N, C-alpha and C positions, 0 to 999 in steps of 0.2 A: 214383888209382883210375879204372879204365875202367868206363863205364856198363854195357857188355856183361857185366861180371863182378860188378857191384855188386848187393847184395841190396836193390834199390830199384825202384820203379815209380811214375811220375807218372800222374795222371788229369786229364781235361779237365772233367769234370762236378762241380758243387758237390754235396757229400754232403747227404743229406736231414737235416732237423732241426738244421742248423748255423746258429748266429746270429752268432758273432763271426768276424771276418776271420782272426784268428790260428788259430782252430780249422780253418777252411776251408783255408787255405794250408798249414798243417802236415800236414794229411791229404793234400791233393792233390799236394804236392811230395814225398811219401814220406818224411817225417821221423818220423812216428808212425803207429801203427795201433791201433784199439781192440780190447781183449780183452773188455771188459764195461763196464757203466756205472761210470764213475769209475776205470777201469783202462786204462792205455795201454802198449803196447810201443814202446820207442824203436828205430827202425830205424837202420842205420849212419849216415846223414846226421844224424839227430837226436841220436844218441849222441855224435857228434863235437862238436856244439854243447854238449851237456851237459858233456863233459869239459873243454872250453875254459873254460866258466863256472866249473866247479869249480876249475880251476887258478888262475884269477884270484882267487877267494875265498881259497884256501889261501895264495897269495902275500901278499895284503894282510894277512891275519890273522897270518901268520908275522912280518910286519914290526912288529907290535905285541907280539910275544912269546908268541903263543898256541901251546900244544902240542896236537897231534892225538891223539885216542883213538877208541875205538869201543865202543858199548854195545849190548846185545841189543835186538831188536825185541819178542821174546816175553819178558814180564816176570811174575814171581810177584805175585799179588794182595797179598802181604804189604807191599810197599813202598807201594802205593797206599792201603792201609788205614792205614799209619803216617802218611802225609801227610794223610789224611782225604778224599782225592779219589775213593776207590773209590765212595763214595755221593754225593759232591758233583757229579761230572761226569755228564752225561746219557747217553742211549743212543748218543752218538757214540763212547764208549769201548767198543771191541770186547772183550767178555769171553767166556771159554770155560773148559772144564774138560778136564783130561787124563784118561787111563784110570783114574787113581787118584782121580778126582773132586776134584782140587786146582784151585783157582781161579787163572786167569792172565788177563793183558790183553795186547792188541797195542798197543804204544806209539804214542800220538798225540803224545807229547812225552816228554822224558827227564829232567825235573827230579828225579823220585824216584830214578831209577837213578844219576844223577851225585851226588846227595846221599849215597846209600848207599855209593858208591865213595869219596867224600871222607872218610867216617868212618874209613876205613882209612889215610888220609894226613894229615889235619889234626888235631892235638892241642894245639898251642901257638901263641902269637902269632908264634913264629919260623917256623911253617909257612905264614904268610900274607904277601902275597897269592898266589893261584893263578888262572890262566886256562887253560881247556881248551876244546877244540872237537871236534866230529865232523860228518861229512856222512853221514847215515843215513836209511834208509827210515822213514817214519811211516805209520800206518794209522788211518783215521778213518771210522766208519760214517756217512758223509755221507748225509743224507736225500735231497738232490736234487743229485747231481753235475751240473755244467753248465760250459759254456764251454771244453770241451776240457781243456787243462792248467790252467785257472784254479781249478777246484774238483774235487778228486779224492778217491777213497777210499784210494788208496795214492800217496804222493808222497815226494819226496826233499827233505830239509831240511838246511841248515847250521844247527846249533845250538851256540852257545858258552855257557860258564858261567864266571862270575867268583866268587871267594871272597875276602872281605875282612874285616878285624876291626871296621870301623866304617863309618858312612855316608860319611865323607870318602873312604875308600878305594873304596867303591862308586861314588861320583861320578867318581873318576878312571878306573876301569875302564869305566864307562858312556860316558864321553866318548871313551875310546880306541876303543871299538867304533863309536860314532857317526861319528867321523872316518874309520875304516877303511871303513865302509859307504858313506860319501860317495864314496870313491875307487873302491870296487868298482862302484857303479852308474855312475859316470862312465866307467869302463873298458869296461863292457859296452854303453855307448851309450844310456842312458836318463836322462832328467831326473826327479828326484824332489823331492817336497815333504815336509818333516819335520813331522808333525802330532801333537798330543797325542791319546792314545787311552785307552780304558777297559782296565783290567787283565784283566777277564773271569775265565775259569776259571783263569788263571795266577796271579792274586793279586798282592800286593805293593803298594808305595806309589806307583808311577808308571810310565808307559809312553809310548813314542812309536812311531809307524808311519812307514815310508818309503812314500809314495804316489806312483805315477805318475798324474798327472792325465789322465783319459781319459773321454770320454763313454760308453764301453763298460764302465766300471768299475761294480762292484756296491756299493762303499762310498760312503756319502754324507758329504760334507765341508762344514763350515760355517766361514766366516772373516769376521771383522770388520775385517781389515787389520792388527790387532795380534796377534790370537790365532787360530790355525787348529786345529780339532779334528775328530775323527771324531764324527758325529752320535750314535753310541752313548754317547759320553762325556757328552753333553747329556741322555741318557735317551731318545733317539728310536730306536726299534727299526728294524732294517733294512727291514722290510716296511711301516713306517708312512709315511704321506704327510708329507713334510718341510714342506709348505706349509699343513698343516691348522691349525685353531685350537689344538688341544692341543699340537702341535709348536711353534707360534709362542710359546705361553706358556712352554714349557720353554726355548726359545732366549732369550727376554727375561729369564727368571730367571737363566740361566747367564751371559749377556754383559752384562746390565743394560740392553739395548736390542734393537731388532729390525732395525737397519741392518746386515744381513749379506749375504754372497754364498754361494750354493750351488754346489757342484761335485761331480763324481763322480771316483772314483779306483780304481786297482788297487793293492792292498797287495802290495809286493814284499819288505818286511822289517819286523821289529819288534824293539824292545828293551824289556826290563822290569827295573825295580828290584824284585826279589823281596823284598828285605829279609831278614827272619828267618822268613818264612812256612813254608819247608820245613825250615830248620835247627832251628827250635823244635819242630815236631811230630815230626821224625825224630831229634832229639837230636844234631845236628851241632854240637859245641861246641869251644871252644878255651880254654886257660888263659892269662890275661894276665900282665904282669910282676909283678903282686901276688898271683899264684896264685888269681885269681878266675875262675870259669867264665862264658863268654859265648856266645850263639849266633852262629854265623858269618853274616855279612851277604852275601847272594848277588845276582847279576844273571843274566839270561838274554837271549840275543841270537840271532835267527833270520832266515834268508833261505830262501824257498821256491824251489828251482832250477827246478821245472816252471813255476811262476807267472812266474818271471823270463823264461823262454824265450817264453812267450805274450805277456808284456808288451813284450818287444823287438819282436816281430812286430806287435803292435798299434800301436807307436810308429813303426815303420819298414817301410812297405809302399806300394805303389801299386796301380792297378787291374789290373796284370799279375802281381803276386806279391810275394814277400818282398824286402826290401833289407837284407841282413845287415850289421851293423857288422863291419869287418875283424877286430876282436879276438875275435869269437866265431863267425865264419863257418866252416862245416865245411871248406871249402877256399878258397884265395885266388882261384883262376882256374878258369873254366869254359871248357875248350877244346873247339872243335867243328870237325870237318871236314865240308865240304859236297860231295856228289857221290861218285862211285866211281873217280875218276881216281887211278891208283896213285901218281902224283907228289904229288898233294894228300895222300893218306894217308901216304906216306913222310915228307913234310914235317911233317905234324901229329904223327906218331909221334916224330920227331926232337925237335921242340919239347917234347913231353910228357916225354921222357927228360931233356932238358936242364933243364927247370924243376924236376923232382924232384931232379936232381943238385945244383941250386943251393939246395935246401931250400925251394922254393916249392910249396906244396901245391896240387895240380892235379887236377880232376875232368875226365876226357876222355870226351866223348860220341862214342864210336866206333861207334855203331849204324849198320849198313848199311841196315836196313829203314825207318828213320825219315826222314821228309821234312825238307827244310830248315826249313819252317815249324814243324814239331813240335819240332825241336832248338832253334830260336831261342826259341820260346814256353816250352819247358822251362827254358831258361837264365834267362829272366825270372822264372818261377815259383819256381825254386829259390833264386835271388837272391844268388849269389856276387858278391864285390866287382868282379871283372873277367870280361868275356866276351872270348874270343880266337877268331876265326874264320879258318880256312884254307880257301881255295877256289881254283878255277882262275883266277878273276879276280885274287885277291891274289898267287898264285904267279907269275903273269905279270909282276908288278911286284916279285918277290922280297920280298914283304911279307905281313903278316897284319893283319886288322882287329881293333882293340882298342876296347872300350867299357866305361866304368865303369858299374856297375849304377845308380848314382844320378844319372847324366848322360843327357841326351837324344841327344847326337850321338856318333858313332864316328869313329875316325881310323885311318890306316894307319901301321904301323911296320915297318921292315926286319926280316927274320928274324933277323939277327945282333944286333939290339938288343932282342929280346923279353925275355930274361932280365934285362938291365940295367934296362929300363924297369919291369918288374914287381918288381924288388928295391927300387925307390925308394919 
């Protein structure tokens, strides 16, 4: 893609009321733009990142035998009333009526919808186990959207669901997702800690969160070296002072001592042992070998793609901009020509065509009006893995300057070695 034709624009100034570096850089580099509080439009650069993350998730889940499906965002109140969550969930569940005054909800999660669908599929022990997944929009009437992509009112979630006949089967499905999630987060370039968490509005018998440890995180984490948990599991509210006397009392009661370490983290994924919470209330049952009815045992597994993008930037940046891991970068190469010498422009254009012909995704800053400084600064801000510069100086040596975004120094390579070098 050529910058001159791309639906993108970078900015030099830090936007007002921006606190997190991920929020600042994603806005300034032209990856996202706000539509309203808690609502963001993905511009082409951001959308390419989103698609690459989605592909990684789908590949790893396919490896454990997960089938893809899709469920509606607009849902009848009937299924939420069946589960009991129509009244259990607070104002964050977006409720509305149609012209016939029938009640509906905008899905903040899809346990009810998938359980309703499973009632048409699962009848016997022979129909189990089953594992399905979707990547779908969720809507939540968040009271205080913050942090750019970290806390939204509309967001994109990967949510998987398992159906088993007993707890042993659930344990197997749960572990499959846990291992798949480890691979997903490793592939997108972030390190996570797996911690025990509260089940909250989801319900069930147990849950774990995948946390990226970060000072900018909104989640409080407590560890005594043997056990690491979300502070909410200890009974400490998010807004509560974790070092207060009441909080310390809760910590001592939970751990048996107060010799603990406090950390902060960004939640990028969670897994829940739902058990029979939804299958019992919604009557999802199967007949066993002895013709006895049992509720299906369920699990739920989710990754927030928007939060994951923000987390990657929080983990991988410097004072100049983003440093994208190669696996999720919108393009591999940021090609720049400096000056208006036709030989330079011809050489850069030839390289651009050769790179794309070799399957190397390249973003070409072909702007005539931008200064050399602006182009180089934009390359650092956007953060593609490699910057390739063609100028009169390099052409004189039949070469181009190459620099990895995560390195301090640049070097020259011969023009006929560019494709080979960037393939490696």
